[in-house]
N, C-alpha and C positions, 0 to 999 in steps of 0.2 A: 585304601579312604574309609575311611565310616560317614563317606558324603559332607555335601556342604553346601552353604546357596551356590548357587553356579554363578556365572558370571551371566549366560545367557536368558535371554528373553523368551526363549522356545520353552525352557523349565520351570515349572510352575508348580511343583512338591518343591517347598525347602525345607524341611523339617529337621534337620540333622545339620547343622554348619561346621564349616572349620576344613582347614586343610590337616590332619591329625600326625602334622611335624613334631606335639608336645610330647607323644608317646618316649621319644627313648628321652628327655629331658627328665620325664616322671622316673625316669628307671632307676632304683636307688633309695630312692624317697621314699618315706616311711608315708603311711598310706593316713595317718592321722597326724597332722601341724597345726598343733595347737598354739597357734604364732599367741604374744600378750603373755604366757606363762612362761615363771621362771625366769623371766627380763625385769629389767631393774624397774620398779612400779613408778615412774616418771610419765610425763605426757612430753617425749623428745618428740613428736612430727605431729604437723597439723592432723586431727581425726583419730590421735592417740601413739599413732603407729605407723609399717609398711605397711599395713594389711588395713589399715582404716576401719579398721572394728569397732573403734570407739568400746574397746574392752579393758576394763582393770579387773587383777584376778584380786586384788585386795578386800580384805574381809572382815576390817571394823566395824565399819558401821553395816550393823543388818536391818533384817526387817523388824525387829526389835525398838533397837532404837534408833532408828534415822528420825524418826520424830525429835528426837531429842536435840539437834543439829541447829548450830548457832554459829553467830557470824563470829569469827574467829579475829580478821580485820577487813578491813577496805583500802583501797589505793584510789584515790578521788578522778583519775585522770584516763582510765580506761576506757578503749572504742568499743561498741556491741559493735555485732559481726566479727569483729578479729577473735581468733581459735588460738590462745595463749600456747607459747608450750615452756614447756619446765622442768628444766637440768641441773642437776650438780646443787640445788638448793635455790635455784637463782628461774626467775622467771621472764621472757620475753615476749615483751607484746606492743601494739601501737598505744600512740595515748596523745591528745592533744593535738589530733588530727593527721598531722604530718613527721612525729614523731618517734621513736624508738626508745625502750625504755626496758634496762633490767630492775628489774624489784625482788628483794627477799624475799621469796616464799615464804619462812616463817614468820614475819610481821612485816611484810606491806612497807616495808621504808623504797624510797629508792636509789637504786647504786648509782645507775646511769643512764645518764638521756640525749641520742644522739644528736647530732645538726640535725635543724627541719631537711627531713625529704619531701620534696615532693612529689604527688600522686603514687605513691609509694601501694604494692599490692594489699589491699583494707580486710580480706579474711585471713591472713596468715602467715606464719613464713617460716623456713625451713633451718634447722639445725644440723652442723655435720661437724664432728671430728675425729684427729687422727687416731691411729691405732694406739698409743702414747697419751692423748689426751693433752697434750699441748698446744696442738692447733684447733681452736677453737672457733667458727664459722657461724654466721646466718647469712643467710643466701633469699633473694627478693627481686622481684622485677619492680620497675619506674619508669615511666613516662616510654614503655617499649626496650630498655634497656635492663640488663640485669645486672645485679651489683652484690657484692659482698661485705660484710661485716664484722671486725673482729668483736666475737660472743664479748672476752673480755672488757673491753673497754669503749666499743662503742664507733670505734675511727672505721673508718676504709680499706682496705686491704687494697694499693696501690696496684700490686703484681699480679690481680687476678682480671683475668680480659684486656684490655689496652687503656689503660693508667686505670685501673678499675671498675671498667667499664665491658658487658658486652650486649654488643646491638642486635637485638632480638627478632629483626628486619629484617636482616642480610639470609640470602640460601631462599629465598623462597620462592626464587623462579620468577620476580617480581621488582618495581621499580620501590626503594628501599624508602623512597621520601612518600610514597600513595598510600601507603598499608598499616596499620596497625594489626599488632600480636602482643599485647599483654593480657594476662588473665586477673579477675581478682584475687585465684585464688593459688597458692603456693607453690604447686607442683609437687612430688614423690622422690626424695633421695633413696638411691638404694648404694649401698658399697660406694665407692667414688664418686656416684654420677647423679646428677640433679635432673629428674627429669621432667618435663616440661612440656605441657599442653598451650593452648594461648585461645584468647580472645579474639576474636575478628571483625568484629561489629556485625551487626544482622544485614548490611545493606546491600545491591549489588556488587559494588567495587572493593569485594573484602578481597584481603589475603585466604592462598589455603592454611587449612590448620594440621601443617605438621606436627608428630610428635616427636620431638628432638630430647637428647642426652646431652650433656654440657657436664667437664670433668669441674668437680668442684674449687677443684687445687687450682685450676689454670686458668679456667673459663672457654677453654679449649671445647669447640664441636666436635662428641664423639661416633653419633650416629645420629640419622634421622629418618624417619619414617613416613612417606607419602600418602597423607589421606585422598589429594585428591592425585592420583595416580601420573607422573608423565607417558607419553606416547608409549604403545608397546606395552605399558609395565603390568600386572596383573591387577584385574578390576577398572582398565583405560575403557576397556568396549561400555561399561555401561553410564559411561559422561558422554556425552558428544565431542566429536575430532578436537585435542587439542585444548580441552576443558582449563590443564590447569592455569593458561595462560589467563584467562578469560572469568571463572568461575573460583568463588572462596567458598570460607566452611568446611565443613565435616570435622569440625572441630571440637579439643575436646578443652572446653575453657571452665570444666569444673573440679572435677576428682576423680581420682585414679588408685589402685591398689598392688599393692605387691608380695607376692607370693615368695617371703624368702626364699626357702627351702626350696621351692625350683628354681627362683633367677628367672619371675614372669613377671611381668607388670600386665593390669588389666587395665584396658583403655577404652573408659565409654566414651561416644563421639554424637554431636549436634548432625542438625539440619546441614544440606548446602544452601549459601546464600542466592537471592535474597529467600526470607524465612517462608513468603505465603506464596509463591507464582516461581513456577520450575520451566516454563516454556522454551527459556534457553539450555536447560541442563538434564534433555532428555534421557531417560534411561534409569537403570534402580539408583545409580548413583553411590558405592561403592567409592571409601568406608565412611558414607555419613548414616548418621544414625544408627551405629553397630555397637557391640563388645569386641576389642581386638585384643587377644591374648598375642604381646612379644617376648621374645625373650630378653629380658631387661638389660645385656651384656652387651646386647650387638643391635634391637631393635629388628629384628628379623622378626616376620608374622609367623605365628605358631598356628593360628587357628580363629576364625572370627563370626559374628554371625548377627544379621544386619536386622533389626528387631521396625526398623517402618524402609518401606523401600517409597524412593522418590519424592521424600517428606517437602510436604507443603504445610504444615499444620504447626511447626515449631515443635515439634515433638522430641527433643534430645533427649539424650541417654546424659543425665549429667551429677547424679548421685553416687556414693561411692559402689562399687562392687564388693561383696560380700562375702568373703570366705569363710567355710564351717566344713564340718565333716558329718555325714548324716548315715544312716542304716538303709538300705536300698536293696532291695530282691534278695535281703539275707549276706549281704556285705557293706564293706565300711568302705563310701567313695568321698571323696575332698571335693567339694562344689564351689563355685561362684554361683554368687545369684545377684543379677541386675535387675533395679526396679525404674521404671521409666517412667515418663509423664504420659505416658498411655495409660495407667493405673495399674500394669501388669508386674509380676515377677518372673523374669524370665532366668530359667535355674537349667546350668550346665555342670556337667564333668570337667574340673577345673583343669585336668591336663590334656584331654581329645577333645572339647566342646562340642561335645555330645549332649543333647538334651537327657535332663533326667527324667521328664514327660513330655510326649508328643507336642508338638509346636506345628501347628496345623494351617497350610497358607489358604485362606478363604476368602471369596471373592465382594471386592465393596464398593460401595456407588462409582457408579463415573457420567460422565458426562459434565455440560457444562458450559457457562459460555464464554472463558475465558479463551481467546485466540491462542492459539501454538500450546498451549496447558497439554501432556498426555502421560495420564496417570498408571499407575500400577493397575493391572487388573485385580490384584490376591492383597492380603497381608497377611502376617503372621501373628497370630493369637493362641496362645500358651492355653492346650487344655488343661492342667494344673501347676500352680496352684491357681485358685479364684481371685480376678482383681480383687486391687486393696483399696481403689476410690470409683464408685458410680461410672458407669458407663453410657448413661444417657441422662436427659431433660426435657422435660414438657414441661406447657402450663400447670399440671397437677401439681409441680415438683417446686413450686414457685415458694416464696419465705411466709409465713401465716405469721409473724411475729416484727420484722421491722418494716416494711415495705406498706405504706398509706395502702389506703383502697384505689387513691389514685395513680399512684406507681404501681402497682402492681395489675391496672388494668390495662396501662401503659405497654408493660412488662410482657402482657396475655396477650394483645393483640399484637404485638413486634413476633413474639414466640409463634404465637400460629399462622404467620406471613411469612417465616424464615425457612428456609428447607434443611429438615433435622432428619437426617439417615442417620446417627452414630455420628462417632467419631471420628470419623473417614470420608465425613461431607464433603465434596470439593469445593472449594472456597469458588464464589463467582462474585459476580457485579450489586447482587443482593445480598442479605442478611441469609447467612446460615451459622444453626449452634452446633456449637462441639462439646463434648462433655464425654472425659474433661478436657479441661480447653488447655492453651501453650502453656498456662501457670497453675497445671492443676497435674495431680496425681504426685509424683516425687519429687523434690528438688536439691538441689549441696545441700550437701550437711541434712538429710532427713533420713540416714540409714545407719545403723548399726548389726552387732551379732553376735554374741558367744561362737567362739572358734571351735568348740568340744562337742555340743551337743544339736545343734542342726537348728537354734532359733534366730530367726533374723526377724529385728526391727523396722517397720518402716512409717514414717510421719508422711500421711497423703492429703493433698490439698483437692475438694471437690469446688472447682472453680469453673463454672462455665463461661464462656465464651460465646460472644456473639458479633459476626465481624464482615467483613466486607470490602471485595476492594473496588479502589477507583479509578475511572481511567483519565486518561489526560482532559485537563482542561479543569477536570474536579476538582474543589477544595479541600485539601485536607486538614481538618479539626486543630485547634491549636491545642497541642499536650504538654507539659510541664516541662521548661525550658527549650521548648519548642515551638513559634509562632505559626495559625497559623499561612498557607504555603496553595498555592497552583500547582499540581501535577503536573509534571511538565510532560512534554512526547518521548516515547519510550516507555517502559515494561511500566505494569500495573502497579500500587502501592497499595497499602491497606487504608482504612481509616481511622488508624489504632488497635491497638491489641483487645480492646471490646469484653476487657477483665469486670466480671461482677460477682467477689467473691459472698455479699452478700443477698442478692437477690434466690439461690435456693433456700429448701429448708435445712437445718440443721439434720446430720453434725455437716461443717464444716470442715473439720480437720479434724484429723481420725489419727490417732496408733495404734498399730495393726501389728500385732506378732504370728509369728507364720513357724509351724514344727515340720522341718524340709525334711524331718523323718518321712513323716505320712502326705505331704505337701496340702496339708491344711489348716485355716487360720486356727490358732490355739485361742487368739480372743482377741478383738476390736472393741474402740472407743473412740469418743469424742477427746480432742486433747487439748484442755484449756477450758475455759468458760467465753463466749459473747456479753463481755462488760456491760454491754446494752440492755441485757437479759438478765441479768442478776437482781435488779431489782425488784423484778416479777417473779421472783424466787425458778426461774428457769436454768438448770444446769447439767454440763454435761455437754454442751451443743460442739464445742471446740469450737474454736477461737476462730474467730471470720476475721481473716486476715490474709494475704501471701505473703508475712515479713516470715520469716522463715526460721524456728526451732532447732536444737538441735537434742543428740543422746548421748546418755553415759550406761555402758553394761556392767554390772560389777560380778564377782566372783562369789557373792553370798545372796544372790538372787536377785537384786537390784536394777530399775531400769530410770535414770533420772533424764526426764523431759524439758527443755524450756518452750514455751511457748508466747503466741500475741497477749497472751492476759496478763503479764507482765509477775509470773509467779513461777517457782519450779516448781517441778510435779514428780513426785517419788511412788512408783507401782511396784508391786510384786509382780518379777519376771513370769511367775509358774500360772497367776490368775489374770492379773493388769489390774487385781485391787489399788484401789490409790492407796498410799499410809500416809504420805504428808504432803504438803503443800507450803510453801517460803513464801512470803510475798516481796517484791522488788519496787525500789522505785521509781521503777522507769524500766522502757521495753528494753528487751532480750531478742537478739537476734542473730544464730551463728552457731558454734556449739558451746559449752561447758568445757572444760577442762579435770583432771583427777588425779593427784599423785599423793606420797605420804613421805612424810618430812620429820625426823626425832619424832618416832613413834604413834605420829597421829596421819590419820586421813584427810586430808583437802580435800573438798568438791569447788570448783573456779568458774565463777560466772560474768561474764560484762552485764552491764545494764547501763543506759542512757538514760541521762538525765534529760533531754534533748525530746520537747514536745514529739509526738509522734505523727504520720503523716501519710498521707493517701489513704486508697479504700480500705473502710473498715478500720480504722484508724481512730480511738478513742482520745482526746487528749486529759482526760480525769486524771488530776496526779491521785496517786500510790503513797501510800507511806511503805519506808523500806529503804534497803541502802541503794546505794547506785556505786559505777565507776565498776572498779574491779576487785569484787567483791566474794571474799574466801573462805565455806564453810566446812566447821568441824563439832567434832563430838566436844563436851565442856570436859576438862580436865579431869 
C-alpha cells in the first residue's frame, strides 16, 4: 500500500491517503484523459459533463471578439441558482418556481412545461438517454423522492420506481418518516446509473449521508456506500459504537465528478452532524470531510483522504473535484484536485490517491469549555499549493470602507475579546473567530478546470465567522424563518452562523487560477465589485456576499464567471486580464451553461428579477436582461 489515513488514533502522520486498490482500475487507461474534447458541444449535465470541469472545447468566441457578445434571446421565467442542461437543441430548466420547462435553444421559445412539481431540486437536473436515443429522461429529486420525466413531453414516467417515485429515505437504517434526504443538487449520471448524495440537514437528528446509485431506467437501488459505517465495517472505529443509529451527516450534499475512462466517481463529503459540536461522536469520523474515490459501477471504495478530522467547524468539501493532467517529476499524471471550505486545494494522483505534494499533520489548538468535546490533536495541511483564501482575521483586517466608525469599534472590541487561534480554533461558549469561516473558502459551483493543461480555477470567499455555542436555557436569537427560542436541555447549539462577509477588508471574493504543473498560483484577482464602493471609484474588490457565482472555461483561452455584482465577467485564462463584462438586470447565482447550435456558440446565464436579500445584498436595480439569457456573437 502507498499508505492511507489510518483509522487508528495512535497514528499521527496521515500525509498519504487511500487504499490503493485503484491501481488495477487504471491499467490500460491512457495517462491523458481529456474529458470534454471530441464530445458533442452540448451541456448535457450539471456542470457541463460527468467530470464537472465546466470546460467547453468550443473556440468561436475568442479573446479578440468576446467583447462583441450580445443578447441573442431571453426567456423571462428562468430561475437563477439552476444550471440549465442543453441537449439536442433543447434547454431544460426550472421556471416559475416549481415547473420544469423545455426551451428551444436557438430562439428561447417554450416547447413544453410540466405540471407543478413542488419543492424539486433548485440547482440542476440530470439528463439520460438510451443508446438509440429513443428513451430520453430527466431525473431529479423532490420532497425526498426521486422522479423521472419524459424529456420529449415533460410527462412523468410511471414505470420508474413505484408509480413513478423512489423514496430516498429508505435503506438508511433509520425510520424513513423521521429523516430528510434531498439535496438541492442533482447528482451525477454515469452509464445507466444516477449517483446521488444527500442533504441530511444540520441538526442532531440527521440521517446518515450514504452515497447511492440508482438505475435510471427502473429506479432500482444498485449500490450504496455508507459514509457512516455499520459496526464492523471499515472506518467504524473512528466513531462511537453503533454511531450509525444515532449520528448523521458525512454527506455529499453538493457536487461530485466522474472519470469516465476509469469508471471512478470522486465524492466530496461534509461534516458529521451536529455541525458545531461533536461530543457525542468522538473520533476522526470517517468518511466525513473526505474525498472518496469509488468504483462508479459498484460503489466499492478505492481510496479516500480526510481533509478535516472530527469537524466541529462546518468546513465541508462541497465543490466539484477537478480532473486534469499535469507534468510532475518528469512524467504526466492524471490528478484530481479538491477545493475545500478550508481555503486549501488538495491535489492527488487520480488512480492511487497519493498526494502530489506532501500533506502534513500539524498540531492545532486544543482545550475549551464545552463538556464532552474531544478534538483531533492534528489536522492535515497541504504544503503545496498555497491556499486560495485567507487563513486569519484580526482587528487589522477590518473593512476601512463600509463600516461606520461605531460599527468598526464594536467589531474591534468583539474580535479583541474573542478566542482567535486560526481556522481550527475550538468553539466554546464565548466568541471565537474562524477564517475562512463556514461559508468561506470554496463552495458549490465554484471550481472549473482545463482537463488537459493542469489549470484549475477556484472561486474563493473570504468570509469571517464569529460564533459561539449556547448552553441549555439560553435564548437562541431569531433568524430568517426561525423565531427566537430557548435552548432545550441536551447538547449545545450555536447562536447562529455568525457570517460577516462585509466586515473584512477587500478582496471579499476571489478568482484564483492554479497551475498544477508547478503547484503555483498563476493569478488571483477580486471577482466582481462591491456595488456600494463603485461610486467611490473603488473597483476590483470582489463582491461582498456569499451569493455563489459560477465558471466556464473554453478551448479558446477564456474564463467566464458570474458574481454577486450582477455581471458576467470574461477573463484571459493565461493572465487573468478582464476582457469584457456584461451587466444583468438582476442577481445571478449558480453556474452558466455553454453550447453550440446552428454554427453559433452560446453563453447561457440565469438572472433573477427578484430583489436580493441577505448579507451583502444591494437592492439597487440594474439595467440589463433577466430570466434565461442567451449571449452569442452577431450573425
